[in-house]
VOBA-1610 file (N, C-alpha, C; in pm, whole numbers, padded with zeros to 5 digits, always signed):
BEGIN
Met+08704-13189+10418Met+08716-13323+10477Met+08595-13357+10563Asn+08539-13254+10628Asn+08425-13279+10716Asn+08305-13334+10640Tyr+08286-13284+10517Tyr+08169-13328+10442Tyr+08180-13476+10404Ile+08303-13527+10395Ile+08321-13670+10367Ile+08283-13752+10489Leu+08329-13708+10608Leu+08295-13780+10731Leu+08145-13772+10758Asn+08087-13654+10737Asn+07943-13640+10754Asn+07867-13726+10654Gly+07925-13739+10537Gly+07863-13821+10434Gly+07856-13968+10475Phe+07965-14020+10536Phe+07965-14158+10582Phe+07864-14177+10695Ala+07853-14078+10783Ala+07756-14088+10893Ala+07613-14090+10839Glu+07586-14001+10744Glu+07454-13997+10683Glu+07426-14123+10603Ala+07531-14176+10540Ala+07516-14300+10464Ala+07473-14415+10555Phe+07534-14424+10672Phe+07498-14529+10767Phe+07353-14513+10811Arg+07312-14389+10839Arg+07173-14365+10879Arg+07076-14403+10769Leu+07113-14371+10645Leu+07028-14401+10532Leu+07015-14552+10510Leu+07125-14624+10534Leu+07123-14768+10512Leu+07034-14840+10614Ile+07040-14797+10739Ile+06963-14867+10842Ile+06817-14821+10846Ser+06784-14717+10770Ser+06646-14668+10768Ser+06559-14746+10671Phe+06620-14830+10586Phe+06548-14909+10486Phe+06456-14822+10401Asp+06518-14720+10343Asp+06445-14627+10257Asp+06385-14704+10139Pro+06253-14691+10113Pro+06188-14767+10005Pro+06249-14741+09867Glu+06288-14616+09841Glu+06347-14585+09712Glu+06481-14655+09695Ile+06561-14657+09802Ile+06692-14723+09796Ile+06674-14872+09772Ile+06579-14933+09842Ile+06553-15077+09824Ile+06510-15106+09682Gln+06422-15021+09625Gln+06376-15043+09488Gln+06490-15033+09389Ile+06579-14938+09410Ile+06694-14919+09322Ile+06788-15039+09329Val+06814-15087+09451Val+06903-15202+09469Val+06844-15327+09402Leu+06714-15351+09425Leu+06650-15469+09366Leu+06649-15464+09214Leu+06623-15346+09158Leu+06625-15332+09012Leu+06766-15354+08958Ser+06865-15301+09027Ser+07004-15320+08985Ser+07041-15467+08983Leu+07003-15539+09090Leu+07034-15681+09097Leu+06960-15759+08988Tyr+06835-15723+08965Tyr+06756-15791+08862Tyr+06817-15772+08724Val+06852-15649+08689Val+06909-15620+08558Val+07046-15687+08543Ser+07129-15678+08646Ser+07265-15733+08637Ser+07265-15885+08635Phe+07185-15947+08721Phe+07178-16093+08722Phe+07119-16147+08592Ser+07015-16081+08541Ser+06952-16125+08417Ser+07049-16118+08300Ser+07116-16004+08287Ser+07211-15988+08176Ser+07328-16084+08189Thr+07376-16107+08312Thr+07485-16202+08332Thr+07442-16344+08298Leu+07319-16379+08333Leu+07266-16512+08301Leu+07258-16533+08150Tyr+07201-16435+08079Tyr+07191-16446+07934Tyr+07329-16449+07869Ala+07419-16367+07919Ala+07555-16364+07865Ala+07627-16495+07889Thr+07601-16560+08003Thr+07661-16688+08033Thr+07608-16797+07940Ile+07477-16795+07919Ile+07415-16895+07830Ile+07471-16882+07689Ile+07497-16760+07645Ile+07552-16738+07510Ile+07703-16758+07509Gly+07771-16700+07606Gly+07916-16692+07602Gly+07989-16821+07632Val+07937-16902+07724Val+08009-17025+07763Val+08016-17125+07648Pro+07902-17166+07587Pro+07913-17264+07478Pro+07989-17211+07357Phe+07966-17085+07320Phe+08037-17029+07205Phe+08186-17012+07234Gly+08219-16975+07358Gly+08359-16963+07395Gly+08431-17096+07389Ile+08364-17202+07437Ile+08422-17337+07431Ile+08436-17381+07286Leu+08331-17358+07205Leu+08334-17400+07065Leu+08446-17332+06988Leu+08462-17202+07008Leu+08569-17129+06941Leu+08706-17174+06990Gly+08715-17207+07118Gly+08843-17244+07176Gly+08895-17378+07129Ile+08805-17475+07113Ile+08850-17610+07079Ile+08848-17636+06928Thr+08795-17541+06849Thr+08786-17560+06705Thr+08899-17486+06635Asn+08966-17553+06546Asn+09071-17491+06465Asn+09016-17459+06327Phe+09023-17335+06286Phe+08972-17292+06157Phe+09052-17172+06109Arg+09046-17151+05979Arg+09118-17038+05922Arg+09052-16908+05968Gly+09132-16816+06010Gly+09080-16688+06059Gly+09055-16685+06208Lys+09092-16791+06280Lys+09072-16794+06424Lys+09148-16682+06496Pro+09273-16651+06456Pro+09343-16538+06521Pro+09269-16405+06505Ile+09208-16385+06388Ile+09134-16260+06366Ile+09011-16256+06454Val+08940-16369+06462Val+08821-16377+06548Val+08858-16350+06693Ser+08970-16406+06737Ser+09012-16385+06875Ser+09045-16238+06901Arg+09104-16171+06802Arg+09135-16028+06818Arg+09008-15946+06832Phe+08909-15977+06748Phe+08780-15908+06759Phe+08716-15934+06895Leu+08724-16058+06940Leu+08664-16093+07068Leu+08730-16018+07183Tyr+08863-16014+07184Tyr+08935-15943+07290Tyr+08910-15792+07282Thr+08889-15742+07160Thr+08856-15600+07144Thr+08722-15568+07206Phe+08623-15655+07180Phe+08490-15632+07235Phe+08486-15649+07386Met+08583-15721+07443Met+08588-15736+07589Met+08610-15601+07658Ser+08681-15511+07589Ser+08709-15379+07648Ser+08636-15267+07573Phe+08527-15301+07507Phe+08453-15202+07430Phe+08391-15099+07524Pro+08396-14969+07489Pro+08339-14866+07576Pro+08189-14886+07597Pro+08142-14888+07722Pro+07999-14910+07748Pro+07909-14806+07683Val+07955-14680+07675Val+07869-14576+07617Val+07845-14604+07469Val+07942-14664+07401Val+07925-14698+07260Val+07821-14810+07246Ile+07830-14910+07335Ile+07730-15016+07337Ile+07591-14958+07362Gly+07582-14867+07457Gly+07455-14803+07486Gly+07403-14722+07370Leu+07493-14653+07301Leu+07453-14572+07186Leu+07393-14658+07075Phe+07465-14765+07037Phe+07417-14851+06929Phe+07289-14925+06969Thr+07280-14965+07096Thr+07157-15029+07143Thr+07040-14931+07135Ala+07065-14807+07173Ala+06959-14705+07167Ala+06917-14678+07023Leu+07011-14678+06930Leu+06978-14654+06790Leu+06886-14764+06736Phe+06908-14887+06781Phe+06825-14998+06735Phe+06690-15002+06805Leu+06685-14957+06931Leu+06561-14965+07009Leu+06479-14837+07006Ala+06536-14729+06954Ala+06464-14602+06947Ala+06339-14615+06860Arg+06247-14523+06875Arg+06120-14530+06803Arg+06139-14538+06653Ser+06240-14468+06601Ser+06266-14469+06457Ser+06363-14580+06416Gly+06409-14663+06512Gly+06504-14769+06483Gly+06436-14895+06434Pro+06516-14997+06400Pro+06461-15122+06348Pro+06367-15195+06444Phe+06392-15181+06575Phe+06308-15249+06674Phe+06228-15149+06758Gly+06206-15032+06701Gly+06133-14928+06775Gly+05990-14965+06806Gln+05928-15049+06721Gln+05789-15086+06743Gln+05769-15171+06868Leu+05879-15226+06922Leu+05868-15307+07043Leu+05851-15223+07169Gly+05885-15096+07160Gly+05867-15006+07273Gly+05955-15039+07393Leu+06078-15080+07368Leu+06167-15122+07475Leu+06253-15010+07531Met+06264-14900+07460Met+06350-14792+07503Met+06304-14736+07637Tyr+06400-14706+07723Tyr+06375-14653+07858Tyr+06295-14752+07944Thr+06330-14878+07931Thr+06271-14983+08014Thr+06383-15071+08068Pro+06356-15148+08175Pro+06457-15242+08224Pro+06500-15343+08118Ser+06410-15379+08028Ser+06445-15473+07922Ser+06556-15418+07833Ala+06549-15290+07801Ala+06654-15227+07720Ala+06787-15228+07794Met+06783-15209+07925Met+06905-15211+08006Met+06965-15351+08008Ile+06879-15453+08017Ile+06927-15591+08016Ile+06991-15624+07882Ile+06929-15579+07772Ile+06985-15603+07638Ile+07123-15539+07626Ala+07134-15413+07668Ala+07262-15342+07658Ala+07369-15410+07743Gln+07335-15449+07864Gln+07433-15514+07951Gln+07470-15653+07902Thr+07374-15724+07842Thr+07404-15856+07786Thr+07505-15844+07673Ile+07486-15743+07586Ile+07581-15719+07477Ile+07718-15683+07533Leu+07719-15611+07643Leu+07844-15568+07705Leu+07918-15682+07774Val+07842-15770+07841Val+07902-15874+07925Val+07938-15999+07846Thr+07862-16030+07741Thr+07886-16154+07665Thr+08029-16168+07616Pro+08091-16065+07555Pro+08230-16081+07512Pro+08327-16106+07627Val+08297-16051+07745Val+08384-16073+07861Val+08384-16220+07901Ile+08265-16276+07914Ile+08253-16417+07952Ile+08308-16506+07841Met+08271-16476+07717Met+08317-16557+07605Met+08468-16553+07592Gly+08529-16437+07612Gly+08673-16423+07599Gly+08749-16504+07702Ile+08701-16503+07827Ile+08767-16580+07933Ile+08756-16730+07904Ile+08637-16776+07865Ile+08617-16917+07835Ile+08696-16957+07710Phe+08698-16869+07611Phe+08774-16896+07488Phe+08922-16916+07520Asn+08977-16831+07604Asn+09118-16841+07640Asn+09149-16972+07713Gln+09063-17009+07807Gln+09084-17132+07882Gln+09062-17256+07795Ser+08964-17249+07706Ser+08937-17362+07616Ser+09051-17381+07517Thr+09111-17271+07473Thr+09222-17281+07379Thr+09343-17347+07442Thr+09370-17316+07569Thr+09489-17368+07635Thr+09469-17508+07694Arg+09347-17538+07738Arg+09321-17665+07806Arg+09223-17756+07733Gly+09149-17698+07639Gly+09040-17773+07577Gly+09083-17894+07499Tyr+09195-17885+07427Tyr+09240-17997+07343Tyr+09266-18121+07427Asp+09333-18105+07539Asp+09362-18221+07625Asp+09234-18282+07681Ile+09138-18195+07716Ile+09012-18245+07770Ile+08934-18322+07663Val+08929-18267+07541Val+08860-18335+07431Val+08927-18468+07400Leu+09059-18469+07401Leu+09134-18592+07374Leu+09105-18697+07480Thr+09095-18654+07605Thr+09061-18747+07714Thr+08920-18803+07695Gly+08827-18714+07655Gly+08691-18759+07630Gly+08683-18862+07518Lys+08756-18839+07410Lys+08756-18935+07298Lys+08817-19067+07341Thr+08921-19061+07424Thr+08985-19183+07474Thr+08887-19267+07556Leu+08800-19197+07629Leu+08701-19267+07712Leu+08576-19304+07635Gly+08572-19269+07506Gly+08459-19304+07422Gly+08340-19211+07435Ala+08362-19090+07478Ala+08253-18994+07496Ala+08209-18937+07362Gly+08077-18915+07350Gly+08023-18851+07231Gly+08039-18701+07239Lys+07984-18629+07139Lys+08000-18483+07135Lys+07932-18416+07253Leu+07811-18463+07287Leu+07738-18401+07398Leu+07809-18428+07530Asn+07852-18552+07550Asn+07924-18585+07673Asn+08056-18511+07683Thr+08120-18491+07568Thr+08246-18416+07566Thr+08223-18271+07608Leu+08110-18214+07561Leu+08076-18077+07599Leu+08054-18068+07749Phe+07980-18164+07806Phe+07959-18166+07950Phe+08091-18183+08025Leu+08180-18265+07971Leu+08311-18284+08032Leu+08391-18154+08031Leu+08383-18082+07920Leu+08453-17953+07910Leu+08399-17854+08014Ile+08267-17848+08024Ile+08205-17756+08120Ile+08246-17793+08263Phe+08248-17924+08292Phe+08285-17967+08427Phe+08431-17934+08458Glu+08519-17962+08363Glu+08661-17938+08385Glu+08694-17789+08390Leu+08613-17709+08323Leu+08638-17564+08319Leu+08549-17487+08415Lys+08487-17556+08511Lys+08389-17489+08596Lys+08453-17378+08680Gly+08580-17396+08718Gly+08647-17288+08790Gly+08660-17163+08704Ser+08698-17182+08578Ser+08709-17069+08485Ser+08573-17009+08454Ile+08471-17095+08448Ile+08335-17045+08422Ile+08288-16959+08537Met+08320-17000+08661Met+08282-16919+08777Met+08352-16784+08773Ile+08480-16785+08738Ile+08555-16660+08728Ile+08493-16571+08621Ala+08459-16630+08506Ala+08398-16555+08397Ala+08263-16497+08438Leu+08184-16578+08509Leu+08051-16534+08552Leu+08060-16417+08648Val+08148-16429+08748Val+08161-16322+08848Val+08222-16197+08784Thr+08318-16216+08693Thr+08376-16101+08622Thr+08270-16030+08540Gly+08186-16108+08472Gly+08078-16050+08394Gly+07977-15977+08481Phe+07944-16037+08596Phe+07850-15972+08687Phe+07907-15842+08740Gly+08037-15843+08773Gly+08101-15720+08820Gly+08099-15611+08714Arg+08120-15652+08589Arg+08114-15557+08477Arg+07974-15500+08462Ala+07872-15586+08481Ala+07734-15543+08463Ala+07688-15449+08574Ile+07713-15488+08699Ile+07656-15412+08809Ile+07728-15279+08831Ser+07851-15267+08779Ser+07926-15143+08796Ser+07915-15051+08675Glu+07839-15092+08575Glu+07830-15016+08450Glu+07731-14901+08465Val+07765-14787+08405Val+07679-14670+08416Val+07644-14610+08280Gly+07738-14610+08184Gly+07718-14540+08058Gly+07605-14595+07974Ala+07607-14728+07951Ala+07508-14790+07864Ala+07368-14782+07923Val+07356-14814+08054Val+07223-14813+08116Val+07168-14671+08128Met+07256-14573+08138Met+07210-14435+08142Met+07148-14395+08009Ile+07209-14441+07899Ile+07160-14404+07766Ile+07028-14473+07733Val+07021-14605+07754Val+06901-14680+07714Val+06793-14679+07822Gly+06833-14652+07948Gly+06735-14652+08057Gly+06684-14515+08092Gly+06771-14415+08083Gly+06728-14279+08109Gly+06729-14237+08254Asn+06765-14329+08346Asn+06770-14297+08490Asn+06636-14241+08539Ile+06528-14307+08501Ile+06394-14261+08539Ile+06360-14311+08680Arg+06322-14219+08765Arg+06293-14254+08903Arg+06177-14353+08912Gly+06197-14461+08985Gly+06093-14561+09004Gly+06076-14655+08886Ala+06157-14638+08781Ala+06141-14722+08662Ala+06273-14782+08616Thr+06373-14696+08590Thr+06500-14746+08535Thr+06621-14694+08612Arg+06602-14640+08727Arg+06714-14588+08806Arg+06782-14703+08880Val+06911-14720+08857Val+06989-14825+08922Val+07099-14762+09007Met+07176-14845+09074Met+07272-14795+09172Met+07376-14703+09111Thr+07432-14742+08996Thr+07540-14661+08938Thr+07489-14526+08889Thr+07374-14525+08823Thr+07320-14397+08776Thr+07274-14311+08894Phe+07229-14376+09001Phe+07188-14305+09122Phe+07309-14237+09187Ile+07421-14309+09192Ile+07542-14252+09249Ile+07590-14134+09167Ala+07594-14150+09035Ala+07639-14042+08947Ala+07550-13919+08960Met+07420-13940+08966Met+07326-13829+08976Met+07344-13753+09108Asn+07352-13826+09219Asn+07365-13760+09349Asn+07500-13693+09366Asn+07603-13750+09307Asn+07734-13685+09312Asn+07730-13552+09237Asn+07665-13549+09121Asn+07654-13425+09044Asn+07569-13320+09117Met+07474-13367+09197Met+07387-13277+09272Met+07448-13233+09405Gly+07564-13290+09440Gly+07629-13254+09566Gly+07575-13329+09686Gln+07490-13430+09664Gln+07435-13509+09775Gln+07527-13628+09800Tyr+07640-13598+09862Tyr+07745-13697+09875Tyr+07709-13810+09970Ser+07631-13782+10073Ser+07597-13887+10169Ser+07516-13998+10103Thr+07421-13957+10020Thr+07339-14055+09951Thr+07422-14135+09851Ala+07512-14068+09782Ala+07601-14136+09688Ala+07693-14234+09760Ile+07745-14192+09876Ile+07833-14280+09955Ile+07756-14403+10004Ala+07631-14382+10046Ala+07550-14495+10093Ala+07533-14599+09984Met+07502-14555+09863Met+07486-14649+09754Met+07619-14713+09716Gly+07727-14637+09728Gly+07859-14693+09702Gly+07893-14805+09800Ile+07854-14787+09925Ile+07877-14891+10026Ile+07800-15017+09991Ile+07676-15000+09944Ile+07596-15116+09903Ile+07663-15188+09786Leu+07711-15112+09690Leu+07780-15171+09575Leu+07903-15251+09619Met+07982-15193+09710Met+08101-15263+09757Met+08065-15389+09835Thr+07955-15383+09910Thr+07910-15501+09985Thr+07871-15613+09892Ile+07796-15579+09787Ile+07756-15679+09689Ile+07878-15738+09620Ser+07975-15654+09588Ser+08098-15702+09526Ser+08172-15798+09618Phe+08176-15765+09747Phe+08243-15852+09845Phe+08174-15988+09854Ile+08040-15987+09859Ile+07966-16112+09868Ile+07989-16198+09744Thr+07988-16133+09627Thr+08009-16206+09502Thr+08147-16269+09499Asn+08249-16193+09537Asn+08385-16246+09538Asn+08402-16356+09643Ser+08326-16348+09752Ser+08331-16454+09853Ser+08274-16584+09798Ile+08168-16573+09720Ile+08110-16691+09656Ile+08210-16753+09559Leu+08276-16668+09481Leu+08378-16716+09388Leu+08490-16787+09464Tyr+08536-16727+09573Tyr+08644-16787+09653Tyr+08602-16923+09705Lys+08479-16932+09750Lys+08429-17058+09804Lys+08430-17166+09696Tyr+08384-17132+09576Tyr+08378-17231+09468Tyr+08518-17273+09424Ile+08610-17176+09418Ile+08746-17210+09376Ile+08812-17302+09477Ile+08798-17271+09607Ile+08858-17356+09710Ile+08796-17495+09707Gly+08662-17499+09687Gly+08597-17630+09678Gly+08647-17709+09560Asp+08669-17640+09446Asp+08720-17706+09325Asp+08861-17760+09348Ile+08946-17682+09416Ile+09082-17725+09441Ile+09084-17845+09535Asn+09001-17839+09642Asn+08998-17951+09735Asn+08946-18078+09670Glu+08848-18061+09582Glu+08794-18177+09510Glu+08901-18238+09421Tyr+08979-18150+09356Tyr+09087-18199+09268Tyr+09192-18273+09349Arg+09225-18222+09468Arg+09327-18287+09551Arg+09280-18422+09601Asp+09147-18429+09631Asp+09095-18557+09680Asp+09096-18663+09569
//
């Protein structure tokens, strides 16, 4: 029990010392996670809306595949991404393996189904009424899309934050394609796993505290947007 208490004390000391390596790891983690979440949002939101409001044969099967990919094991995503980016793979000539770009690609593949699935579910349940309202008001296809995005902005925020949480807490895929290289591809989750395996619990606890803080800030932003959306609706 003492080593846990000592670990928290050492974690606090490490956090206030502004260790350059810790700062570099945090910044890289935020860069990779925000980038992958942004790309996943750009892909997942329009496709999720399109699938949700469109009726076609085979839609139940597509939805099953989509929900399956939402819970796909990250290590499998990392494995297949590595196979494609490896030197002998189809995209090996790009030299992306063991770089932040490879980590962003893997996390984008991981996060996109999460965002798309949430938007797809909301579009399926609410999209028809919104589209019908848009047609009643004489809106074109582009204006209808903007109307859908506006009306679903609360769900989009939830999807975005959920995707970001999935990205920043992921360890398996980024470990495989990034390699946990010091000063190059080491992020918070791989740093925590490495230090825990080495018995350096204080350092692992310090990074865990940073992760929890980021999660709290992200959820606070989500809460703010949801409350603002509700108040706007009431007004």
